[in-house]
C-alpha positions in Angstrom: -57.8 4.9 10.4 -57.0 5.4 6.9 -53.6 5.1 7.8 -54.5 1.4 8.6 -55.9 1.1 5.2 -52.7 2.6 3.5 -50.7 0.0 5.2 -53.0 -2.9 4.3 -52.6 -1.9 0.8 -49.4 -0.4 0.5 -47.6 -3.3 -1.1 -50.4 -3.1 -4.1 -49.7 0.5 -4.6 -46.2 -0.1 -4.7 -46.4 -3.1 -7.0 -48.6 -0.8 -9.4 -45.9 2.0 -9.5 -43.7 -0.9 -10.5 -46.3 -2.0 -13.3 -46.2 1.5 -14.5 -42.8 1.7 -14.8 -42.1 -1.5 -16.5 -45.2 -1.5 -18.8 -45.4 -5.0 -18.9 -48.6 -7.3 -18.1 -49.9 -7.2 -14.5 -53.1 -7.0 -12.8 -53.9 -7.8 -9.3 -58.1 -8.1 -10.3 -58.6 -11.6 -12.1 -60.3 -11.2 -15.2 -61.8 -14.4 -15.5 -65.3 -15.0 -13.5 -64.3 -18.4 -12.2 -65.7 -19.8 -8.9 -62.3 -20.8 -8.1 -61.1 -17.2 -8.3 -64.1 -15.2 -6.8 -66.0 -18.2 -4.9 -68.7 -20.6 -5.2 -71.4 -18.2 -4.5 -70.2 -14.9 -6.4 -72.2 -15.3 -9.3 -75.6 -16.0 -7.8 -74.9 -13.6 -5.3 -74.1 -10.8 -8.1 -77.1 -11.7 -10.0 -79.3 -11.3 -7.0 -77.6 -7.9 -6.0 -78.1 -6.4 -9.4 -81.8 -7.6 -9.1 -82.5 -6.3 -6.0 -81.9 -2.6 -7.6 -84.8 -3.5 -10.0 -87.8 -1.3 -9.5 -86.9 0.4 -6.6 -85.2 3.6 -5.4 -81.4 3.3 -5.2 -80.2 3.8 -1.6 -78.3 7.1 -1.6 -78.5 9.6 1.2 -77.1 12.9 -0.7 -77.7 16.7 0.1 -80.1 18.6 -1.7 -82.4 15.8 -3.1 -85.2 17.3 -5.1 -86.7 14.0 -6.7 -85.9 10.8 -8.5 -85.0 9.9 -11.8 -84.9 6.5 -13.7 -85.8 5.7 -17.2 -82.8 3.9 -18.4 -83.6 1.8 -21.2 -81.5 -1.5 -21.7 -80.5 -2.5 -25.0 -81.3 -6.1 -24.4 -85.1 -4.9 -23.7 -85.1 -6.0 -20.0 -87.2 -3.5 -17.8 -85.0 -1.8 -15.2 -86.9 1.1 -13.5 -84.4 1.8 -11.1 -85.1 5.4 -9.6 -82.0 7.8 -8.5 -81.6 10.6 -6.5 -81.8 14.2 -8.3 -80.1 16.5 -6.4 -79.9 20.3 -6.5 -76.4 21.2 -8.0 -75.8 24.2 -5.9 -76.1 21.9 -3.0 -74.1 19.3 -4.3 -71.0 21.7 -5.2 -71.5 23.3 -1.8 -71.1 19.7 -0.1 -68.4 18.7 -1.9 -66.5 22.1 -0.9 -67.3 21.5 2.5 -66.0 17.8 2.3 -62.8 18.7 0.5 -60.6 20.2 3.8 -60.6 17.1 5.8 -60.3 14.9 2.7 -56.8 17.0 1.8 -55.7 16.8 5.3 -55.5 12.6 5.1 -52.7 13.5 2.6 -51.7 11.1 -0.4 -51.2 8.3 1.9 -54.7 8.2 3.6 -56.6 9.0 0.6 -54.5 5.9 -1.3 -55.2 3.8 1.4 -59.3 4.4 1.2 -59.2 4.1 -2.5 -57.3 1.0 -2.7 -59.8 -0.2 -0.1 -62.8 0.7 -2.4 -61.3 -0.7 -5.7 -60.7 -4.1 -3.8 -64.6 -4.3 -2.4 -65.7 -3.2 -6.2 -63.6 -6.1 -7.3 -65.4 -8.3 -4.7 -68.6 -7.2 -6.4 -67.7 -7.7 -9.9 -70.4 -10.0 -10.9 -72.8 -7.4 -9.6 -71.1 -4.5 -11.4 -71.2 -6.7 -14.7 -74.9 -7.3 -14.6 -75.5 -3.4 -14.1 -72.8 -2.8 -17.1 -74.2 -5.3 -19.5 -77.8 -4.5 -18.8 -77.0 -0.7 -19.4 -74.5 -0.6 -22.1 -75.3 -3.6 -24.3 -72.0 -5.3 -23.6 -72.0 -9.2 -23.8 -71.7 -10.8 -20.6 -68.1 -11.9 -20.8 -66.9 -8.3 -22.1 -69.3 -6.6 -19.2 -67.5 -8.6 -16.6 -64.1 -8.1 -17.9 -64.3 -4.4 -18.9 -66.8 -3.2 -16.6 -65.0 -5.3 -13.7 -61.5 -6.1 -13.5 -60.2 -4.0 -16.3 -62.0 -1.0 -14.9 -60.6 -1.5 -11.9 -57.1 -1.9 -13.3 -57.4 1.3 -14.9 -58.7 2.9 -11.4 -55.7 1.6 -9.8 -53.3 2.5 -12.4 -54.5 6.2 -11.9 -54.6 5.9 -8.5 -51.0 4.8 -8.5 -49.9 7.4 -10.7 -51.3 10.2 -8.5 -50.0 8.5 -5.5 -46.4 8.6 -7.0 -46.8 11.9 -8.3 -47.7 13.4 -4.9 -45.2 11.7 -2.8 -42.5 12.2 -5.2 -42.7 16.1 -4.0 -40.4 16.8 -0.9 -42.6 17.2 2.1 -40.4 19.1 4.2 -36.9 20.9 4.4 -34.8 22.8 6.6 -33.2 25.6 4.7 -30.0 27.1 5.5 -28.4 30.3 3.7 -24.6 30.6 5.0 -24.1 34.5 6.3 -20.4 34.6 6.5 -19.0 34.8 9.9 -22.4 35.3 11.3 -25.4 32.6 11.9 -26.8 31.1 8.7 -30.4 32.1 7.9 -32.5 29.0 8.9 -36.1 28.2 7.7 -38.3 25.2 8.0 -40.4 24.6 4.9 -43.2 22.3 4.2 -44.9 21.6 0.9 -48.3 20.5 0.7 -49.8 18.9 -2.4 -53.2 20.4 -2.6 -56.4 19.4 -5.0 -57.4 21.7 -7.7 -60.9 21.9 -6.3 -64.6 20.2 -7.1 -64.0 17.7 -10.1 -67.0 16.6 -12.5 -66.7 13.1 -14.0 -68.9 12.7 -17.0 -69.8 9.0 -17.6 -70.7 7.5 -21.1 -73.1 4.9 -22.1 -71.0 2.4 -23.9 -68.2 2.0 -21.2 -69.5 3.6 -18.0 -66.8 2.1 -15.7 -64.0 1.6 -17.8 -64.0 5.0 -19.2 -65.1 6.8 -15.7 -62.5 5.3 -13.4 -59.4 6.8 -14.5 -60.6 10.3 -14.0 -62.7 9.3 -11.1 -59.7 7.7 -9.1 -57.2 10.3 -10.5 -59.4 13.2 -8.9 -59.9 11.5 -5.8 -56.4 10.5 -5.0 -54.9 13.8 -5.7 -57.7 15.5 -3.0 -60.4 16.6 -5.0 -64.1 15.7 -4.4 -66.0 14.3 -7.3 -69.5 14.6 -8.7 -69.9 11.6 -11.0 -72.4 12.5 -13.4 -73.5 9.2 -15.5 -74.9 8.9 -18.6 -78.7 8.8 -18.7 -78.9 5.3 -19.9 -76.2 3.9 -17.8 -76.7 5.3 -14.3 -76.6 1.8 -12.1 -73.0 1.1 -12.6 -72.0 4.5 -11.7 -74.4 4.5 -8.6 -72.9 1.2 -7.5 -69.5 2.7 -7.6 -70.6 5.9 -5.8 -72.1 3.8 -3.0 -69.1 1.8 -2.5 -66.8 4.6 -2.3 -69.1 6.2 0.2 -69.3 3.3 2.3 -65.6 3.0 2.7 -65.5 6.8 3.4 -68.2 6.6 6.3 -66.3 3.6 7.8 -63.2 5.9 8.1 -64.8 8.6 9.6 -64.8 10.7 6.4 -67.4 12.9 4.9 -69.2 10.4 2.2 -69.8 13.6 0.5 -66.2 13.4 -1.0 -68.1 11.7 -3.8 -71.6 11.9 -4.9 -73.8 10.9 -7.5 -74.9 13.8 -10.0 -78.1 12.7 -12.0 -78.8 15.3 -14.5 -82.0 14.4 -16.6 -81.3 17.2 -19.1 -78.3 18.3 -21.0 -78.7 21.9 -19.8 -78.5 20.6 -16.2 -74.9 19.3 -17.4 -74.0 22.4 -18.7 -74.9 24.3 -15.4 -73.1 22.1 -13.3 -69.7 22.1 -15.6 -69.6 25.7 -15.9 -70.2 26.0 -12.0 -67.4 28.5 -10.6 -66.8 25.7 -8.0 -66.1 23.0 -10.7 -62.4 23.1 -11.7 -61.8 19.9 -13.5 -63.9 17.9 -16.0 -63.6 14.5 -17.4 -65.4 13.6 -20.2 -65.7 10.8 -22.9 -67.9 11.0 -25.6 -69.3 13.1 -28.7 -67.5 16.1 -30.1 -69.8 18.5 -30.2 -70.6 18.3 -26.4 -66.9 17.7 -25.7 -65.8 20.8 -27.9 -68.8 22.7 -26.1 -67.0 22.1 -22.7 -63.6 22.8 -23.7 -64.9 26.1 -25.2 -67.4 27.1 -22.3 -66.1 25.5 -19.1 -63.3 27.9 -18.8 -63.0 27.9 -15.1 -62.2 24.2 -15.2 -59.2 21.8 -16.9 -61.3 19.7 -19.0 -60.0 16.2 -20.0 -62.0 14.9 -22.8 -61.9 11.7 -25.3 -63.7 12.7 -28.4 -64.5 11.1 -31.5 -62.1 10.0 -34.1 -61.6 7.7 -37.1 -59.2 5.1 -36.6 -57.5 3.3 -39.4 -55.7 0.4 -40.5 -53.3 0.4 -43.7 -52.8 -3.0 -45.6 -50.1 -2.8 -47.7 -48.8 -6.7 -47.9 -49.0 -9.9 -45.4 -47.2 -13.0 -44.7 -50.6 -14.4 -42.9 -53.5 -13.4 -45.0 -56.1 -15.6 -43.3 -54.9 -14.8 -39.7 -54.8 -10.8 -40.5 -58.6 -11.2 -42.0 -59.6 -12.9 -38.7 -58.0 -10.4 -36.6 -59.7 -7.7 -38.4 -63.1 -9.2 -38.4 -62.8 -9.9 -34.6 -61.9 -6.0 -34.4 -64.9 -5.1 -36.2 -67.3 -7.6 -34.4 -66.2 -6.9 -31.0 -69.2 -5.2 -29.2 -70.5 -4.2 -32.4 -67.7 -1.7 -33.1 -69.0 0.5 -30.2 -65.7 1.3 -28.7 -63.5 4.5 -29.3 -60.6 2.4 -30.4 -62.2 0.4 -33.1 -61.1 0.7 -36.6 -63.4 2.6 -39.2 -61.1 3.0 -42.2 -59.2 -0.1 -43.6 -56.9 1.6 -46.5 -56.0 -0.8 -49.3 -54.0 0.1 -52.4 -56.1 0.4 -55.6 -53.4 -2.3 -56.8 -54.0 -4.8 -54.3 -51.5 -6.5 -51.9 -49.2 -9.2 -52.1 -49.9 -12.1 -49.7 -48.8 -15.6 -48.8 -51.7 -16.7 -50.8 -50.5 -14.6 -53.8 -51.6 -11.4 -55.0 -54.7 -10.1 -53.8 -56.6 -7.6 -55.7 -58.7 -4.8 -54.0 -61.9 -6.7 -54.7 -60.3 -9.8 -53.1 -59.5 -8.0 -50.1 -63.0 -6.7 -49.9 -64.9 -10.0 -50.6 -62.4 -11.9 -48.3 -62.9 -9.6 -45.3 -66.8 -10.0 -45.6 -66.1 -13.8 -45.8 -63.9 -13.6 -42.6 -66.5 -11.8 -40.7 -69.6 -14.4 -42.1 -67.2 -17.3 -40.8 -66.4 -15.7 -37.5 -70.0 -15.1 -36.7 -71.7 -18.2 -38.3 -71.9 -19.9 -35.0 -74.8 -17.8 -33.4 -73.6 -18.4 -29.7 -70.3 -17.1 -30.7 -71.8 -14.3 -32.8 -73.9 -13.2 -29.7 -71.0 -13.5 -27.1 -69.1 -11.0 -29.8 -71.5 -8.7 -30.8 -73.4 -7.6 -27.4 -76.2 -5.4 -28.0 -76.5 -1.9 -29.9 -76.5 0.4 -26.6 -78.3 3.6 -28.5 -81.0 3.6 -31.1 -79.2 6.4 -32.8 -76.6 3.7 -33.9 -79.3 1.5 -35.2 -80.4 4.4 -37.2 -77.0 5.2 -38.3 -76.5 1.6 -39.4 -79.7 1.8 -41.3 -78.5 5.2 -43.4 -75.0 4.1 -44.0 -75.4 2.0 -46.9 -75.7 5.2 -49.3 -71.9 6.0 -48.4 -70.6 3.2 -50.5 -70.9 0.1 -52.0 -72.0 -2.6 -49.7 -69.7 -5.3 -49.2 -71.5 -7.1 -46.3 -74.9 -6.1 -45.3 -75.7 -5.6 -41.6 -78.4 -7.9 -40.5 -80.2 -8.1 -37.3 -79.8 -11.1 -35.0 -82.2 -12.7 -33.1 -81.4 -13.4 -29.4 -82.4 -16.7 -27.9 -82.8 -15.0 -24.3 -83.5 -11.4 -25.0 -86.2 -11.0 -27.4 -86.4 -7.5 -27.8 -82.3 -7.2 -27.8 -81.0 -5.0 -30.4 -78.2 -6.9 -32.2 -76.8 -6.3 -35.4 -74.0 -7.7 -37.5 -71.3 -5.5 -38.9 -71.6 -3.5 -42.0 -68.9 -3.4 -44.4 -68.7 -0.6 -47.5 -66.2 0.0 -50.2 -65.7 3.5 -51.0 -62.7 5.4 -53.0 -60.3 7.5 -51.2 -61.9 10.6 -52.9 -65.4 9.9 -51.0 -64.1 11.7 -47.9 -67.5 13.0 -46.8 -68.3 9.0 -46.4 -65.6 7.9 -44.2 -64.0 10.8 -42.7 -66.2 11.5 -39.6 -66.9 8.8 -37.0 -69.6 6.4 -38.0 -69.9 5.1 -34.3 -71.1 1.5 -34.2 -70.5 -1.6 -36.5 -69.8 0.5 -39.7 -66.5 0.0 -41.5 -65.2 1.1 -44.8 -62.5 -0.3 -47.1 -61.0 2.7 -48.6 -59.4 2.4 -52.2 -56.0 4.5 -52.0 -54.2 5.4 -55.3 -51.1 3.4 -53.7 -49.2 2.5 -50.6 -47.7 5.6 -50.0 -51.1 7.4 -50.7 -52.3 5.2 -48.1 -50.0 6.0 -45.2 -50.4 9.8 -46.3 -54.3 9.3 -46.0 -53.9 7.6 -42.7 -52.0 10.1 -41.2 -54.3 13.3 -42.5 -57.4 11.3 -40.9 -55.8 11.3 -37.5 -54.3 14.8 -37.7 -57.8 16.5 -39.0 -60.4 14.4 -37.7 -58.6 12.6 -34.8 -57.8 8.9 -34.0 -56.8 6.9 -30.9 -55.7 3.9 -33.1 -53.9 3.1 -36.1 -52.8 -0.4 -37.6 -50.5 -1.4 -40.6 -50.0 -4.6 -42.4 -46.9 -4.9 -44.1 -44.0 -7.6 -44.9 -41.8 -4.7 -45.7 -39.6 -2.9 -43.0 -39.3 0.2 -44.9 -43.0 0.6 -45.1 -43.6 -0.2 -41.5 -40.8 2.4 -40.5 -42.8 4.9 -42.8 -45.9 4.4 -41.0 -44.1 4.5 -37.5 -43.0 8.1 -38.9 -46.7 9.0 -39.3 -48.1 7.6 -36.2 -45.4 9.9 -34.3 -46.4 12.8 -36.3 -50.2 12.3 -36.0 -49.6 11.3 -32.4 -51.9 8.2 -32.6 -50.9 4.8 -31.2 -49.8 1.9 -33.8 -50.2 -1.8 -34.1 -48.3 -3.7 -36.3 -49.1 -7.1 -38.1 -51.5 -8.0 -35.5 -52.7 -11.7 -36.6 -53.0 -13.1 -33.3 -55.3 -12.8 -30.1 -54.6 -9.2 -29.7 -56.7 -6.6 -31.4 -56.2 -3.1 -32.3 -59.0 -1.9 -30.4 -58.0 -3.4 -27.2 -55.9 -1.5 -24.5 -54.1 -3.1 -21.4 -53.9 -1.1 -18.2 -50.3 -0.3 -16.7 -48.8 -0.9 -20.4 -50.8 0.7 -22.9 -50.5 4.6 -23.2 -54.4 5.1 -24.1 -54.7 8.3 -26.3 -52.0 10.6 -26.4 -53.7 13.9 -26.3 -51.8 14.7 -29.5 -54.6 15.0 -32.2 -58.5 15.8 -32.3 -59.7 12.5 -30.7 -58.4 13.8 -27.3 -56.8 16.4 -25.3 -55.1 14.0 -22.6 -53.4 10.7 -22.5 -55.4 8.7 -19.7 -51.7 7.0 -18.6 -49.3 9.7 -18.7 -47.9 11.7 -15.8 -49.4 14.9 -16.9 -53.2 13.1 -16.4 -52.8 13.0 -12.9 -50.0 15.7 -11.9 -52.3 18.5 -13.4 -55.3 17.6 -10.6 -53.1 19.3 -7.8 -50.6 22.0 -7.1 -48.0 22.5 -4.6 -48.4 25.2 -1.8 -45.7 25.6 0.7 -45.2 27.1 4.0 -41.9 28.3 5.9 -41.0 29.9 8.9 -38.1 31.0 10.5 -36.1 28.4 12.7 
């Protein structure tokens, strides 16, 4: 039956491969929550589906269940009280290993058909998933719908298409003939089989529980590996819905649904035990560097794909669109209250100031005007709430409160009451000024709406500092504003050396912390912020091995 699904979705997979090759804009999943696109009843049905989970046990029939666990705390102050199955890790791994041979036998086409069908159904349930993402991550509604739904699905399809292409590029069979002079040639038939590494553990994060999870999830499944999806303790519901959809499609196709299971681990040591289990052969992780490095150091039996903390920078040397630059930067630090791995933390400005289309601006001018741009952007509370969302973690709230001691406060962070969610944790961005020598302040990730305007000795020193930050502390994004081509070229060279994506003179409706599936390479694996690029060939190709068999003809 999976062959029927492959035939149904083959054109989609081929188009996705074309998009990967062309690197132009393409998405099969509409990002607008419009009734014209998703249907007149989709919004109400999605909200009702989300609400149907609240206060109940989530329906998953998995092996080795030992109890139930809940405790998700919504950043919006909404009581969730969903309880999820906690299963014995040994039984989860054993069930996944038992499900793997049949999953393997389906081949790249059969697996791709099933996974493409699952993505289509997830897309149809985008409103349901969006409410789950919003209420667990703190994302505002539009971001939760787009990043949690269609954009995450794009990333899943991107990984699926890359994995399908990598496996189908392998010649599956050959007739080998070696001449033997006047005698008959030696003849052998050979068969080459892409085979998964083994059980994959995908560890989700709290801020982007689908967008950051789907690449590893679908790459692992597509390459023949069963997956244990371990969600963050405060963002379980989006992962549970995803697992339920996948298990539904697998069951319909007569495939053991234990190819994918939810692995709720209330305590970190339970996650550590699962991560170091001999049967777990690959791990995907997005989150803090401490636990990520622990995985790299201790889960030696597994290939670890880790996206860790970093310090993203923008160098400002000059601009011919000063107000547009400031507006772009203000949006960047306000979007989801800076709770993105790609958000700029350090804006590096020469001590002597910058030349602009409004004349020369001193360092202090840039600081004051940047703060004013944020104030202007967030002046309308409706706009502010649509951009800021809520603070996902209480740790981030404490971090914001402690941060003013790290520099001179240019713009203070303030709580912002929400008209709909009285208990929501909403904070406006904090902007601090400091000298480049104050490295202890800005040279570590301060996750959340905390940014620094760093005063460098001059423009060349600003480039050198940006490069050193990425090399020593990691970065996923960098940016530059300059009207001088030679300066931009120097920044490009620095980005190559530091292996970090560079955005140049962004003044429109594209921002340094946004990443587009099928086009952008998210992370490079070339500095301490990540050990893999999430869109290159190695991300999928290293998840399987080619095993051959041969016989005489």
